[in-house]
NUPA-965023 format. One line per 10 residues: number of its first residue (from 1); their letters; for each residue x, y, z of N, C-alpha, C. Coordinates in nm, 4 decimals. Each point is the difference from the previous one (the first is absolute). Layout:
BEGIN
NUM	a	X Y Z X Y Z X Y Z | ...
//
This chain:
BEGIN
1	xxxxxxxxxx	-10.9371 4.0484 -11.9342 0.0671 0.0732 0.1038 0.0487 0.1324 -0.0563 | -0.0616 0.1073 0.0403 0.0348 0.1298 -0.0587 0.1428 0.0435 0.0273 | 0.0607 -0.0443 0.1093 0.1356 0.0433 0.0309 0.1032 -0.0647 -0.0911 | -0.0386 -0.1010 -0.0769 0.0933 -0.0640 -0.0927 0.0050 0.0701 -0.1346 | -0.0978 0.0847 -0.0281 -0.0036 0.0668 -0.1291 0.1044 0.1096 -0.0053 | 0.0819 -0.0019 -0.1053 0.1028 0.1045 -0.0103 -0.0627 0.1381 -0.0120 | 0.0578 0.0917 0.0644 -0.0416 0.1379 -0.0045 0.1209 0.0856 0.0299 | -0.0196 0.1257 0.0321 0.1139 0.0873 0.0256 0.0929 -0.0519 0.1096 | -0.0557 -0.0653 0.1021 0.0825 -0.0517 0.1089 -0.0098 -0.1515 0.0125 | -0.0540 -0.0672 -0.0990 -0.0207 -0.1439 0.0129 0.0712 -0.0835 -0.1028
11	xxxxxxxxxx	0.0988 0.0566 -0.0664 0.0700 -0.0754 -0.1022 0.1005 -0.0980 0.0581 | 0.0581 -0.0774 -0.0886 0.0969 -0.1013 0.0385 0.1192 0.0600 0.0718 | 0.0479 0.1135 -0.0440 0.1170 0.0622 0.0621 -0.0279 0.0333 0.1459 | -0.1155 0.0550 0.0280 -0.0352 0.0360 0.1373 -0.0166 -0.1259 0.0839 | -0.0711 -0.0982 -0.0524 -0.0198 -0.1257 0.0737 0.1338 -0.0650 0.0330 | 0.0912 -0.0029 -0.0987 0.1318 -0.0596 0.0223 0.0770 0.0760 0.1078 | -0.0094 0.1315 -0.0010 0.0684 0.0805 0.1005 -0.0558 -0.0222 0.1390 | -0.1313 -0.0088 0.0101 -0.0637 -0.0248 0.1301 0.0372 -0.1394 0.0495 | -0.0029 -0.0977 -0.0890 0.0368 -0.1364 0.0384 0.1434 -0.0046 0.0534 | 0.0913 0.0639 -0.0680 0.1394 0.0021 0.0437 0.0139 0.0698 0.1352
21	xxxxxxxxxx	-0.0673 0.1129 0.0171 0.0060 0.0723 0.1260 -0.0544 -0.0814 0.1159 | -0.1115 -0.0666 -0.0218 -0.0601 -0.0818 0.1053 0.0937 -0.1155 0.0353 | 0.0561 -0.0649 -0.1005 0.0930 -0.1112 0.0271 0.1194 0.0473 0.0827 | 0.0576 0.1125 -0.0384 0.1170 0.0510 0.0714 -0.0334 0.0352 0.1447 | -0.1067 0.0735 0.0207 -0.0366 0.0436 0.1343 -0.0502 -0.1160 0.0857 | -0.0792 -0.0881 -0.0584 -0.0483 -0.1150 0.0755 0.1165 -0.0915 0.0360 | 0.0881 -0.0242 -0.0946 0.1165 -0.0833 0.0285 0.0864 0.0592 0.1102 | 0.0183 0.1300 -0.0036 0.0775 0.0680 0.1035 -0.0680 -0.0131 0.1360 | -0.1301 0.0189 0.0037 -0.0735 -0.0125 0.1257 0.0099 -0.1430 0.0533 | -0.0167 -0.0987 -0.0876 0.0085 -0.1394 0.0426 0.1369 -0.0304 0.0592
31	xxxxxxxxxx	0.1047 0.0538 -0.0608 0.1365 -0.0203 0.0510 0.0201 0.0656 0.1364 | -0.0566 0.1174 0.0200 0.0193 0.0745 0.1252 -0.0859 -0.0519 0.1144 | -0.1082 -0.0697 -0.0306 -0.0944 -0.0465 0.1019 -0.0284 -0.1495 -0.0187 | 0.0995 -0.0856 0.0193 -0.0185 -0.1421 -0.0322 -0.1097 -0.0698 0.0801 | -0.0170 0.0347 0.1284 -0.1050 -0.0671 0.0776 -0.1389 0.0419 -0.0464 | -0.0170 0.1295 -0.0199 -0.1303 0.0484 -0.0493 -0.0248 -0.0503 -0.1409 | 0.1061 -0.0079 -0.0802 -0.0136 -0.0507 -0.1363 -0.0467 -0.1448 0.0008 | 0.0615 -0.0821 0.0866 -0.0387 -0.1411 0.0077 -0.1454 -0.0137 0.0425 | -0.0421 0.0802 0.0969 -0.1390 -0.0061 0.0456 -0.0958 0.0432 -0.1108 | 0.0367 0.1059 -0.0710 -0.0852 0.0508 -0.1082 -0.0106 -0.1014 -0.1134
41	xxxxxxxxxx	0.1135 -0.0528 -0.0422 -0.0008 -0.0994 -0.1082 -0.0745 -0.1255 0.0446 | 0.0170 -0.0383 0.1264 -0.0732 -0.1148 0.0525 -0.1504 0.0192 -0.0056 | -0.0457 0.1191 0.0357 -0.1445 0.0285 -0.0078 -0.0478 -0.0033 -0.1442 | 0.0794 0.0563 -0.0894 -0.0404 0.0029 -0.1416 -0.0106 -0.1420 -0.0541 | 0.1019 -0.0810 0.0248 -0.0025 -0.1363 -0.0546 -0.1059 -0.0854 0.0685 | -0.0204 0.0196 0.1296 -0.1037 -0.0756 0.0712 -0.1379 0.0366 -0.0536 | -0.0226 0.1295 -0.0220 -0.1313 0.0459 -0.0456 -0.0278 -0.0400 -0.1448 | 0.1033 -0.0316 -0.0771 -0.0228 -0.0391 -0.1386 0.0080 -0.1502 -0.0191 | 0.0334 -0.0757 0.1069 0.0093 -0.1451 -0.0074 -0.1337 -0.0593 0.0408 | -0.0731 -0.0609 -0.0937 -0.1332 -0.0539 0.0329 0.0050 -0.1069 0.1080
51	xxx	0.1129 -0.0703 0.0165 0.0095 -0.1041 0.1028 0.0118 0.0581 0.1401 | 0.0363 0.1282 0.0117 0.0196 0.0639 0.1298 -0.1240 0.0760 0.0469 | -0.1063 -0.0002 -0.0758 -0.1189 0.0773 0.0370 -0.0895 -0.0777 0.0910
//
């Protein structure tokens, strides 16, 4: 996977910063939109559960 190779913008520091930013913004969105969040998480878990396919 070429995007995993460290480079000018692909090092651990950048990845950690992006991960933190995504967690913060996604968590905030989930808190502000609980019904849409439940539907989205439900679709994700249903689509990844082999018993639900």
